[in-house]
N, C-alpha and C positions, 0 to 999 in steps of 0.2 A: 154410577158407583158400582164397584165390583168388590164383593166380599168373598174371601176364600174359605175353605173348610177349616182352616187353622184359626179363624177368627180375625184375620187381617182385613182391613179396609184399604183398598187401593183405588185411588181416583185422582183426577186432576184437582189441583188446589183451587183453580178459578174456573167458573163455568164456561167462559168464553175463550179459554186458552188450553192447549193440550198440555203444556209444561209450565211449571213443574208438576210432576205427580207427587202425591203424598201417600204415605203408608203408615198405618197405626193399628194397634190391636194385637200385635205380636212383639216379641223381643227384638231389639235392634240387630243383634248378630244374625238371627234367623232371617229377618227381613232383608238384610244386606246380602247375605249369602244367596238367597233366592233370586234377588234382582240382578246381582252381578252375573249370575249364571243364565237366567232365563230372559230377563228384560234387555240387558246390555250385551250379553254374550262376551263378556270381557275375560281376559286371561292374565293381564298384567296390571295389577292394582297397586296404586301408590296411595298410602294412607298419610294424612296430616292430622295428628292427634294433639289435643290439649295436653300440656305437660302435667297439669294437676290430675287429670283423669288417668294419665299413664302412671304417675307416681303413687297416687293415693287410692286407686280403685283397680278392679280387675277388668275395666271396660275395654281397654286396648287389647289386652291378652285375649279376652273373649272374642273380640272382633277378628283378631289375627287367626285364632283357632278355627273360627267359622269359615274364613276364606281360604285357609290352608296355603297350598303352594301357589295360589294366584297372587299372593302378596309379594311384590318384587322390591318394595321400598317403603320405609316408614320415616316420617319426620315427626319428632316429638317436640312440641312447643313452638309458638310464635309470639313475639312481643305484641302488646296492644297496638292497634292502629296501623298494622300491616306495613312494616318497613320494606322499602324497595330492596335493601341488601338481602333480607331473608327471602323475598320473592325470587330473586335471581339465584340464590343457593338452591331453592327447590326446583326451579326451572332446569338447572343443570342436572340435578339428580334424577328428575323425572325423565329428561331426555336420554340420559345415559342408560337407564333401565328400560327404555322404550315403553313407558307406561301407556296403557290404553284406557284407563279410568282413574279418576281421583276420588277419594273418599275423605271427607272431613268429619272428625269426631270431636265435638266441642263447640265453643261459643264463637261470637261474631267475627273476630279478626281472622280466624282460620278460613271462614267462608269467603270473606273478601279476598284473602290471600289466594285461595284456590281459583277464584274467578280471574284474577289478574295473571296467575300462573298459566291458566289455559289460554288466555289471550296472548301472553308473551310467547308461548310455545307455537301458536298459530302464526305469529309474526316474526319468528326468529329473533326475539329480543333477548339479548344475553348480557347487556351492559346498562349502566345508568342512562347513558345517552340514548340507547335503543328504547328503553322504557319511556323516556321523556317524549318520544314521538307518538305515544298512544293516548295520553289523557286529553280531556277536554280543555281548551284554552291554552294549550302549549304552543309557544311560538315556533317549535320545531315539529308540530304534529304532521304526520305523513298524510298524503292525500288518500291513499287506499289502505284500509285496515281489514285484515282477513278475520272472518268469524271463527271462534274457537271450534275445534273438531273433537277434542277430548271431553267426554261427559263427566259430570260431577254428581256424586251422591253426598248429600249433607245430612249429618246426624246431629242436630243442634241441641245444646244444653242450656241455652238462654232464650230470651224473648225479643231480641233486637230486630229480628225479621229479615235480615239481609239475605237469607236463603231463598226468599221469594222474589228477589229483585235481580235484574241484569246489571244494575249499577254496582260498582265497587269503588271503595276509597283506599288509596295507598299513600303512605307518607314517605316523602323523599328525606332520607337520613341527613342529607347535607344541609337542607334548608328548613327542615321541620315543618314544611307545608304539606298539607294533605291534598291530593289530587283526585279528581273524579275520572274514573275509567268507565265510559258508557257506550261510546261509539263502537258498534259491531260486537259488543260484549254479550255473553250469555250467562245466565244464572244456572244453579243446579238443575239437573233433569229430574231428580228425585229427592224428596225430603222425607226422612224417616223419623217419626215422632214416637218417643218412648218416655212416658211420664215418669216411670219408675227411675229411669236413668237420670232424670233431672233432679232427683232428690240428692244427688251427689254435688250439685251446684251450690256454691256458697250463697247464703240468703241474700247477701249484699248484691251479688251479680244477678241473681234471679229477679229480685224485686226492682232493682234499678233499670235493668233492660226491659222489664215489664212497663216501666214508666216511659221508656223509649218508644214502645209500641203505642202507649197512650198518647204520646206526643204526635205520632203519625195521625191518629184519629182527631186530636184536638186541632192541630194546624190545618187539617183538611176541612174540618167543620167551621173553622174561623176564617178561612181564606175568602177573600172578596172575589175569587174566581172559582168558587165552589160549584159543584154540579149535584143535582138531586140524587143521582145514583151513587155518587161518592159519599154524600151525606148519609144515605141509608146504610151503606157498609160501615162507615166510621161510627155511626151511632150503635150499630150492632156490636162492633168491636169493643167500644167502651163498656157496653153492658156485660160482656164476657170478661174483659180484662180487669176492670177496677174491682168488682166484687171478688173475682178470683184471686187477685193479688192480696187483698185484705184477708181472705181466708188462708192463703199460703203463709202470710205473716204470723197468723195465730196457730197454724198447724202445718209445719213444714212437710209432714208426711201425707198430706191430703192430696193424693194423686188425681182424684177427680177434679179438684180445683186447678191443679197443674195442667191437666189436659184441657180444661176450660180456657185457661190462659193461652195455651198453644193454638186453640181454635180462634181465640180472639186476635192473635197476631195475624192470622190469615185474613180476617175481616179488615184489619187495619191496613194490610198491604193491598187488599182489593181497592180500598179507597185511594191509596197512592197511585195505583195503576190506572185509575180513571184520568190521570193527567192533571190533577189539581196540584198547583205548586205549593210547596211547603213555605214556611216563614223563617224568621230569624232564629228561633230555637234550634232548628236544624242547621241553618247556615253558619251561625256562630259556633254551634256545637261541633261541627266538623273540624273547626280550627282549634277549639279548646282541647279536643281529644289528644292531639300530639304533645300537649304540655303535660301529659301523664294522667289525664282524667279519663275514666272509663266511659264507654259509649253511653251507657244508661245514666251515669252520673251527670253527664252534660245536660240531659233533659230534666233531671231532678232540680238542677240549679237554675236553668235558663227558662224553662217553659212558663212558670208562673210570672216571672219578671217580664217576659215578652208579652204575655197577655195583658199585664198591667200597663206596660208602655203603650200598647195599641189602644187600650181602653181609655187611658188618660187623654189621648189625642182623638178620641171619638171615631176611630177608624172602623171598628166592627162591633159596636156595642150590642146590637141585636143578636148577631150570630154568637157572641160570647155568652149572652144571657141564655140562649137556647142550650148551649153546652152545659152550663151550670144546672139548668132545669133537668136535663137528661141525667146528670150524675145524682141529683137528689132523689131520683126514683127508687134507688136500690137500698134495701135495709142495711146491708153491710156498710154502705157509705154513710148513711144517716147515723149509724153507731159511731163512726169515726168522728162525727161532728159534735158528739154529745158534750164534750168539754171545751169546745172552741168558742161558743157564743155566736156562731154563725146563724143567720136566719134565712130560711128558705124564701126565695123570691127577692131577697135583698142583697145577699152576699155576692160580691163580684167573683167571676170565674177564677181570677188569680188567687183569691183567698180560699176558694174551695179546693183548688189544686194544691195549694200550700198545706192545707190541713191533711189531705190524703197522703201527700209525700212525707210529711212529718210523722203521721201515724205509722207509715211503713219504716220509719227510722232512717230515711235516706238523707244525704247531704243537701244543704240548702244554700250554700254560699261558696265562693271561690276559696275563702279561708278554710272551709271544711275539707277541701281536697288539696290544700297546700299550694294554691296559686296566689301569689301576692300581687299587689297593685302595680309592681314594676313590670309585670307581664302584659298589662292591659294595652299599652300602646301598640306593641307588635301584634297582639291578638286582634286588635281592631283593624289593623292594616291587612292582615291575612284574610280576615272575614269578608272584606269588601270584594275579594276575588271569588267568593262562593256564589253559586247560582241562585241559592235560596234567599240571600240577603235582600236583593232588590225586589223580590216578590213578596216580602213581608207586607201585611196590610198597611203599615206605614213604611213605604219603601226606604231602605237604609242605603243612601248613596254617598254619604259623607262620613269620614272617619269620626267626627265629633258625635254623630248620632250613635254609632256603635259604642263609643267610649261612655256616653251618657247611660246607655242601657247596662253596660258592664258595671258601672259604678253602683247600680241598684243591687248587685249580687256580690260585692266585694266581701262584706262581712255578714 
């Protein structure tokens, strides 16, 4: 760990990996200016900013002022779930201005977008057909994929955790199917954490993406291919995230709780990086997103149902009970259960998660997010292509299995 005289903490996010680095303890414009100059020695910075931050706050202006003449281009806004059309627009703009560093200011889709942009730039991908040669499982996937050369600084305002992963998801506008870009891809080199900045994030996004990070922990702990070191990190992540989210719900200005949640995301992603496969909440969620559902909302809807589906089939009962026991330890969580009638040691994990998510005021059904039963058939078909569906504790290999699970969350 390296602490500067300005109060900044600058270190690797993970003890066994050099990258990404994380920075916290100073304002995001100052941290970004410092590392653009001294760490990356960059001179041509392309910024990808959240539209809401650009329009409703001074965050983008503050960042541009801090970087000054080094800013050679700015993209304001990307639609959720990282559309290929927008990726290609940014690729062209970044190439035209000869950008040597990308900075994302905002939530998850921007981060995935920057990762795919960097990959596309390294592989001269300028069209839909070019992009189709890069994702996993593509019938036209090229044999050799070059590693991105342009570094990324991420300044996240949500808790989905994509900034700590090399994996990126991008949605083909033509098919509405989300594809995984992971071969030879690289995540951000630096993640700048500013808890004060996150107070500008709408509560629905902050809390729902927090449940996305909880989903990482829960599916790691519930996996039948779990590892002791991953279990340890996931358990620590839950202990930071769930109490922190409940505190944020009751006091949106609690920056200590917000920073606690940001640290919890790192623990959640540590668990994922141990190579433990995720389950159906992630797998189906990847395909639910392109139907207009936020990253975090997919976990709010699916995670309890997936746990119940697996529990009813006796797939991972002991591991689920262990997760429920972990959650009961925390006073903030116990307070959320006061009016639910749940009993410690007897309540299923699915019911415990349901109570927490309802206390946060998050959606619990497809109906809540405007997805009707008419979408289930296509959603089930697309989900079967996702890498995490067959690694669910009850492997989902047939369409009727996915449909059965989705019927649990229709209303």
